[in-house]
C-alpha positions as CSV (number, residue, x, y, z in Angstrom):
1,M,-0.3,-0.2,-0.2
2,S,1.6,3.8,-1.1
3,A,0.7,6.5,0.6
4,L,-1.0,9.0,-1.1
5,T,1.1,12.1,-2.6
6,A,-0.7,14.6,-0.6
7,D,0.1,13.2,2.8
8,I,4.3,12.6,1.1
9,V,3.3,16.2,0.4
10,D,2.7,17.0,3.5
11,R,5.0,14.9,5.5
12,S,8.1,16.5,3.2
13,I,6.9,20.1,4.0
14,R,6.9,19.4,7.5
15,H,9.9,18.2,7.5
16,A,11.8,21.0,5.4
17,R,10.5,23.1,8.5
18,K,11.7,21.1,11.2
19,L,15.2,21.2,9.7
20,S,14.9,24.5,8.8
21,T,15.2,25.8,12.6
22,A,18.4,23.3,13.2
23,K,21.6,24.6,13.1
24,G,23.8,24.7,9.6
25,Y,20.5,23.9,7.4
26,D,21.0,24.6,4.2
27,W,18.4,25.8,1.7
28,T,20.3,24.2,-1.3
29,T,20.4,20.6,0.2
30,A,17.2,20.7,1.1
31,R,15.8,21.9,-2.2
32,A,17.4,19.2,-4.2
33,A,15.6,16.9,-1.8
34,L,12.3,18.5,-2.6
35,T,13.2,18.8,-6.3
36,R,13.5,15.2,-6.0
37,I,10.8,13.9,-4.5
38,L,8.3,16.6,-6.3
39,A,9.6,15.3,-9.8
40,D,8.7,11.8,-8.2
41,L,5.3,12.6,-7.6
42,E,5.1,14.1,-10.8
43,T,5.6,10.9,-12.7
44,R,3.1,8.7,-10.7
45,D,0.6,11.5,-10.0
46,P,1.0,14.6,-12.6
47,D,-2.4,16.4,-11.4
48,D,-2.6,16.2,-7.8
49,P,-3.6,19.3,-6.6
50,G,-1.0,18.8,-3.5
51,L,2.0,18.9,-5.9
52,D,0.9,23.3,-6.3
53,R,1.9,23.0,-2.3
54,L,5.3,21.8,-2.9
55,R,6.1,23.8,-5.4
56,R,5.2,26.5,-3.4
57,F,6.7,25.8,-1.1
58,I,9.9,25.1,-2.6
59,A,9.4,28.8,-4.1
60,E,8.8,30.4,-1.2
61,G,11.7,28.8,0.3
62,D,13.7,30.5,-3.0
63,R,12.8,33.5,-2.3
64,A,13.6,33.1,1.8
65,S,17.0,31.6,0.9
66,A,17.6,34.8,-1.8
67,A,16.4,37.2,0.8
68,A,18.7,36.4,3.9
69,R,21.7,36.0,0.8
70,D,20.9,40.2,0.4
71,D,20.6,40.5,3.7
72,A,24.3,39.3,4.3
73,R,25.4,41.3,1.8
74,G,24.5,44.4,3.2
75,R,25.3,43.6,6.6
76,D,29.0,42.2,4.7
77,S,29.3,45.4,3.1
78,G,29.3,48.1,5.9
79,P,27.6,51.8,6.3
80,D,29.0,52.7,3.1
81,G,27.3,50.0,0.9
């Protein structure tokens, strides 16, 4: 018996959120894993609406990661920019 696509999406997102609170969390690695999960689920059940939730979660992580990088660059550049 296989898990429903929605259940896999829920567990994947929940696990990624839990890991994101850990020291040393690396979005790039998490994104690679989530992308592989998404690709696998798309081959199994391409029309499942849960896939959109996983796509949005990945996109939100990309935006948050980019914002954090931009923020870090701003701090590193000093008061003159």
